[in-house]
N, C-alpha and C positions, 0 to 999 in steps of 0.2 A: 461432700467432696468439693463443692463450689466454694464453701467457706475456707477450706484449707488452701485452695488455689489462690484465693485473694491475698494470702500472706506472701506468696511468691518465694517460698523457702523449699529447699530440697529434702529437709529432714522433718519428720513428724513423730512426736512422742504422744501416745495415747495413754492417759493417766487420769487421776481424779476419782475419788471414791474407789470403787472397784470396777474397772472397765469390763472385766469378764462376766460381771453380773448383769450386764446389759445385753439384751437379745441380739442387737445388731452389731456387737463388737467384732466377732469373728469375720463376718462379711466385710465390715469396714476396713479391718486390717488388710485383708486380701485385696480389696479394691485400691487401697492406698499403694500397696506394692505393685499392683498391675499398672497403676498410673505413673510408676517410676520413682516414687518417693522412697527414701531410706526410712524405715519404720521401726520404732521401738515401742514396747508395751511395758508399762510399770504396773505391776500387780502385787497385791497383798500376799500372795502365795497361799491363800486359803482355798482357791478354786483350781481345777484341773487346767494345766497349760498345754497338755498334749495335743489339742486340736488347733492350736495357734499356727497360722501359716508359717512354714519353716523359714521363710524369707525375713520374718520379723525377729528382731533382737528382743529377747524377753529379759526384763529386769525383775527378779523375783525376790520379794522380801522374805526373810526368816525373822519371825517375831520373837524377841528375847523375853525372859520372864517379867521384867518390869513393865512391859507393854500391856500386860493383862490379857494378851491375845496368843500366848504361846501354844495353847491347846488347839488353835486354829491352823497351825502350820500343817501344810499338806506335804509331808516328807516325800511322797511318791513323785512329786514334781521334779525332784533332783535328777531322776533317771532320764528325764526328757531334755535336760539342758546340755548345751554344747559350747564350744569355745567362743561363739559370738554372742552368747548370753551373759548375764551378770547376776550375782547373788548379792543382796544388800541387807545389812544389819543396821538398824537405827537404835543406838545405845543410849540409855539414860543414866547408867551408873557403872561403877567398877565391877559390880557383880554381873551386870549385863555383859560387860566387856569380857570378863573371864569365861562366862558361859559361851559367848560367841567364839572366843579363841579356841575353846575345847571342841566345839562343833566343827569348826574349820579343820582343826588338826585331826580329830577322830575320823571324820568322813573324807579327808583329803580333798576338800572342796576347791582349793586353789589349783588342783589338777584338772578340774572340770571346766572352770571358767573364771574370769576375774571376780574378785570379792571386794565389796565396798563396805567400809565401816563409816558411819555418820553419827555425830553426837546429836542428841535431841536438843534442839535450840532452847536455850534458857534453862536447861537442866544439867548440861555438862559443857565445860569449856573445851573448844576444839583443841587448844594446845595440850590439855591434859590427855585427851584421847591420842593425839599424835605422839606424846611422850611414851604412853603405854605400848603403842604399836612399834615404835622404834626400839624400846627396851626389850620387847619380846621377839623382835625381828619377824614380825608377822608378814606373810606374803599377801598383803591386802593394800588396797588404795583407800586413802581417807578422803572423804568429801564432806562438805557442809550441805545442808538442805537449802540450796540456793534460792528456791522459790520462797522460802520463809525469810531469808535474809532480805530479798527484794521486796516482797509484798506482805510479809507476816502471814496471818491466817485468813486473808481476804478470799472469799469464795470466788471461783471462776478465774483465778490468776494462777 
């Protein structure tokens, strides 16, 4: 908590690796909320999000096939999400995009919370993904993985 206070910012995003795999994550999230911070949690979507403090905005990844982690998707997490949460797909290919498009449509995910589509840096050009989103009139927000644009894959950044 002291380290967060040193930054003097109103918003905190808990991320990196898988935060929910850390024993102290849930108490930390609640303590940050109690201290008045606006708090978000970025999670891989492989672990249960139901116990996360409801004041925390959850950004839950859904892993597409090209990630090699599709089997780790915890689909039960979707019932715990609400309008202040987000679902994120990080896409590496046209087939990933088509898979994500069908998941969004079949499950009506845009009715649950905002949906983010991001290109895997170095594997898909952002403009290509934007063109597909526009052509299909997808109800999603496109974003780049800003931390990778700024710092690459530097640990701790």
